[in-house]
N, C-alpha and C positions, 0 to 999 in steps of 0.2 A: 132511508140507509144508514141513518144513525142510530137507527134501530137494530139495524144489523150487526151494524160496529158494534152496542152495546149490549148485542147476544152471545157477541166474538168474546167480549173483554170477561163477561160474567162467566162465560165457560172456562175461560182460563186460569181466571180466579178460582173456580171453584176446584180444577187439575190441581191447582197448586196445593191447594187449603186441604186437596184428598187425604188425608194419613195415608193411606198408602205409595202415591206415588210423591209425597212432599219427601219420606225415607229414599226412594230412588233415586230424586233431586240431588237431595243432601252427600246419596253415595257418590253420584256423579261430580259434584260441583269437588268434595275431598280429594278424591281419586285424580281430577284434574290439574289442584294444590300441588298433591305428593308426586306427581309425574312432574308437574313440572320445577320441584324442589330437585330432584334426582338428575334434570336437564341440565339447570344452574350447576349441581355440584361437578358434575362431569365436564361442564364446560369451564368453570371456575380451576378445576385440578389441569386442564389442558393450557390455558393461558399463563396458569401460575411457572409451567413446565416451561413454556415454550420462552416465558419473559425471563424468566434465571437463568436458563441456558443461554440463549442470548448473550445475559449480560458475563455469567462467566470465560465463555469460548469469545467475543470478541468485545467487549468491553474494554473489561480487563485486563485479556490477552493483549489489545492493542495500545495499551499504555504502558507495558512494561518493553524494556530492552531486551530480555532476552522472553520471549514468549514459550519456546520450547521446552526449556524446565518448567515453567510454571504450568504448562498441560502435564506433561509428566508426572509432575508431583500434584497436580489438580485430581487425575484419574488413580493416584495412590490411595491418596486422601478417599477419594472418593469408594476405592475398593476395601476401604477398613471400613469405611461408614455401611457399606453393603453388606459386606460379611456380616460385623454386627449385631446388625439386626436381623440377618436371615439366623443367625444361631438363636438368638436369642427367641425369636419370633416363628421357628420352625418354616415352613415349605410356603412362605406368601415372599412374591407376591402372585395368587391364583391368577391362572390363565381364564381364560373363555370357555375350553374344552374342560379344561377340571369342573369349572363351576356348573358347567351343563351335564357334565357323567354327574356329579353331586346329586343335584338336582331330580334327575331322570331315577336314578338310583335308589334316593334318598325321600325323594318329597319335599326336603327340607334344606333350607341352608343355612349354614351360621351366617349372618349377618353382624353379627357383633366387633368382627375383625374386618369391617371395611375399613374403615380410618386406617390403621395399621395396613391393607393393600396396599391404598391408594399412596401411604408416606412410601414401602419402601418400592415401590413402582417408579413413585418421584423421584429419588437417590438415583436407581437406575437409569432412567430416561437423562437426567440432569447431567449425567458424566459422560454420556458420549457413545453409551452400551449400541451396536448395532443391532436397536429393538423399536419394535414400534409401540406406540402408546395405545393400539386399540384392545389389546388384550385385556391387559389392566382395567382399562375403562368398562370394557363390557362383561369382564367376570363381578368387577363393583355394583353397575350396572343389573347385572342379574341377581345378586343378592339384596340391592334395595328394592329394588321391584318385589321380593318374596316377600323385604320388610312392609310394602307398602300394603300388596294381598291381607299381611297379617293385620295391619289396623285395620285396612276399609273391613276386613270379616268382624273387627270387635265390633263398628262401628254397626255394622247390620245386623249380628245376634244380639247387641246388648241394646240395640234402639231405644226399647221401651223404657230400659229403665234410667237410660242416659237421658230422654229428653226430658224425665222427669228433674233431673241434678240443673242447678242454676248455671247462669251463662258461665259463670268464673269457671267451675267446675266443667265444662263441658269443652270451652278451651283447654284448660289443663290436661283432659283425656284426648284432646286432639293433639294438642304441642309435644308432649311429655314422647320423645324415639325410644325409649326403652321401656315403656309400660303400654299398658290396654295395650295388648297383642293377644290375639287369636291365630294358633297355629291352624296350618288347615288339617282335616280329620276329613277322611274318604267318607266318611258314616253322614257329615254333616253340605257333602257337597251338594249342591242341586240338579235331580231329577229331572224336572219337567223342562220339556220341550224351549218355552217361554223363557225361563228362567238359563238357560245354558246357550241361547242364543244373545238374551242380553250378555250376558258371561264372555261372550267372544266379542260383543260390539266393545265394551269396555275395554275390555284385552287391547284391541287396535286401537280406540281413541286413545288410549292413555301412551300405548307405543309413539303415536304421532306429537300429542301433545310433548311428549320426551325430548322428540329429537327436533319439533320446531323451537322449543325453548332452548335447547344446546345448540341450533344454528343461529338464532337470534341474537345472542351473549358472542360466541365466536364471532358474529361480521362484525357487532358494534365495538369488538374491541379491536380490528382490525388484525386477525391473525390471518398469517400466509394461507394460500389456498391449500384444498386437501389434495388436489389431483393438479394437474398442468397439460393441455393438450398436446401433443409432442409432435403436429405439424398436419400437413394436409397431404391425401393419398391421393391417387389417379392410375388404382393399378387395374388390370385387365386380365386375358387369359395370358400373355405369357406367364404372367405370378402363377397362374391357376396349375400352371404346367407341372411346377416343381414343391407344391400344396404337398403332397404327401413323402416328398423327403424332406422338408423340412420342420415337418410334425417326427417325423423319426427322428432328427437332429435334437428335438426340443427334449425327446423323451430320454437318447442317448447322453442327453446335458445332465437329465433327473441321476441317471446311474453314476454319473460323477459324483452326485452330491453325496448320494448315499455311502459311495468309496469314502468319502472325506467324514460323513460324519461317524463311519465305523473304526474310522481311523482315531476320530476324536474323540471317543468312550472310550479306547484301550488308552490315548494318554492322560485322558483324567480318571481311570478308573482307579486306580491308585491314591487320588487325594481326594474321593468321594466322599469321606466323611471327616472331611477337616474343612470346614465350610468357611471360615474365616481365612484361612491361606488362600483355597482356590476363590474367592473374592478377591483378594490381592492380585495372586496373577492376571486374575480377567483385568484390574485393574490397571496394571501395569502392559499388559496385551493394548487396552485399548488406549494408553496413555503413548507408546510405539507406532499404533497405527495413527495416532494424530501429526506424528513427525511425518511419517512415511506416506500417508494416501490419507488426508484429514477429508477428502471428499466422501468416501465410505462410513464416516462416523454418522451414528442416528440412523433414523432407518430407512433413510433415503429420499422422502420427501423434499427436503430443500432442493436436494442435488439434481431430485428429476427438472428441475425445474432449468437447469443450466442445459442439460441433453444436448435440445437441438441446438444451440448455438457452439456447445463444446466440442461433442461427435465430430464436426469435420477437420478439428484440430489434432486427432487420435488417430492412432495407427491401428490397425486389428490386430496385431500382438497388445499394445496397452487396454484397450478395448474387453479382449481376452482373459489377461491378466487380469483386469481389477472386477472384472463379474465374477471370477473363481476366487478370489480373493475375499470380496465381500460374502460370498459364503460362507467362505475358512473362515472368517473373523466372526459373523452371524453362529455361527453352531458354537465357537470359543466361547463365546458371549454366556449362550446357553447351559455351558459343560460348566463352568465354570461360576455361574450362578445366577448373572445377570440374566436374567429371565423377562420376557417381553413377550409383544406380538411376532410374526413370521411372516406375515401377507407382506407388507410392505416393504422389505428386505431382500423377500426371493423376486418378488416381482420385479424388483428393481436390478437386482441382479441379472436377471432371465432377462430381461429388453434391454441388460447392455451385452449381453451374448447374441441378442439378437443385431443389431446395430454391428457388432465384429464380422456377424457374417454375412451382412446387408454389403461389406465396404467389397466384400469379393464380385458382388453381383451387382455394378454400377448400372449398367443396363437395364435394371428391374428397380420396381416400384419399391423403395427401404424402408416405409413404415409397413406395408405388406408382410415383408420377410421378419420386421422387428414385433408384429402382432401374430402372427403364425409361430415362428421359435418363442418370441416371449410367451406367448398363452401356453403351448403346448408343455415348453419347461416350466413356470411357475406352477401349472393344474399335477404336472406329473411328478414336482414336487411335496406342494402340500394338499394333495388328493382330494380338495373339496372343487372341481367345475365348478358349478354353480356359482361362490362365493367369489372364485377368483376370475371369470369370467364378467361376472357384471362390474367386478372393480377395475378389470383391463377396459372397457369398453368405455370407463370414463376418461381414459389419459388417452383415448385413439379417436379421430374423425370418427362418425356416424357413418362413413360410408365402408368400413371395416366390421361393425356390426356385424353383419353377415357370416364373415369370416371367422370371427370371433364363438360365437354361436356354435357353428358347425363343428370348431375344435372342442365345446363346452359338449354338447353331444355325442363326439367322436372316443372323449374319454368317460362320459356314464354310460355309452354300451359297452368300452370296453372292463369297465368295472362290474360292468353285471353281469359278463360273458366271465371274468374271473371269477364269481363266486359262483357261475353253473358249475366251471372246473376250476374247483382248486388245486386238485394235482395237477393238471399243467398246469397252473398258473405259478406254483411254488418250485417247477422240478427245473 
């Protein structure tokens, strides 16, 4: 038995000391460190945003005798900061969709602007804009992932030269973020199946490592939960009879959003080139919203937690108004330059609309109606069925997962049909 264990140890040592495998192990460890750093940076960004927003909107506001004037002035000040920063540094913060398009189109990304991307997104988020943090985080993570790939590419292709250096020089080349990078070159990309499989495996491993690191620091910092279960369900055949009408209503609600979007485009078309003025107008609008309906500020993540207890106290008209107003407010923020994620605000508004219609059918399961209308409306607005479907399932009990999946498949099928018949779709 001891001999067997000794043989295994010898094989492990030989494996590690093998030059070829040492290079792969070094690449693996380096990638885990870099992906962990990316996850850590993302978590710190969100922790600081939540902390400062809570300080500005709760701690400071509660100590003042006239909090309404304070919040209005705070948002105007935020509008000036956002406007000046966007005027100076251009089209930042970059959204996740823009980052993906840039990466697909050029196979490259300018990750030198990651710090500015975080900074401007930070300003937009702490001053109450009706946008989510996901867009800024994802676009920055994509850029940092490209940076990670460039750093790892340098290690891989310069390994023979690197190993000849002293330990101090090696660490320096590892640590300096803006140096010792090799950008993507299709001629250098691996062609062998083994290397391609290894590359895919490492990608998945680094993504998981980054997410785990991010969630770890979010958890230990006692941040508010990302999602809140909206309650329990007991749906049956009675609800299924109205499934299609509820889906159609969700689609109809999305058409209302499209009309609002066009109207907002016309309103802001005359001042599109006046970046600072647009941002200040956005700040004034956010300040006024803080006086009219403060629950509609920010992305809706925290307000979602209060819905199960708040909805029974609100009328159908109030819920409809809040739902429409949330979408108008979100679009107003976008058009005035307060750019951010739209998934959470749209889901929040769509769920409010679902609750409003559910009050008209007290004999039916409320969450079933909310899930169908909210899911149909948000998918129709965002046009990303799978992403929205997965996000929605986090808010609803598992018994509604099959219903949400059916809605996802319906919209995927409708999307494919519209691509096959583009003339009918645009008629």
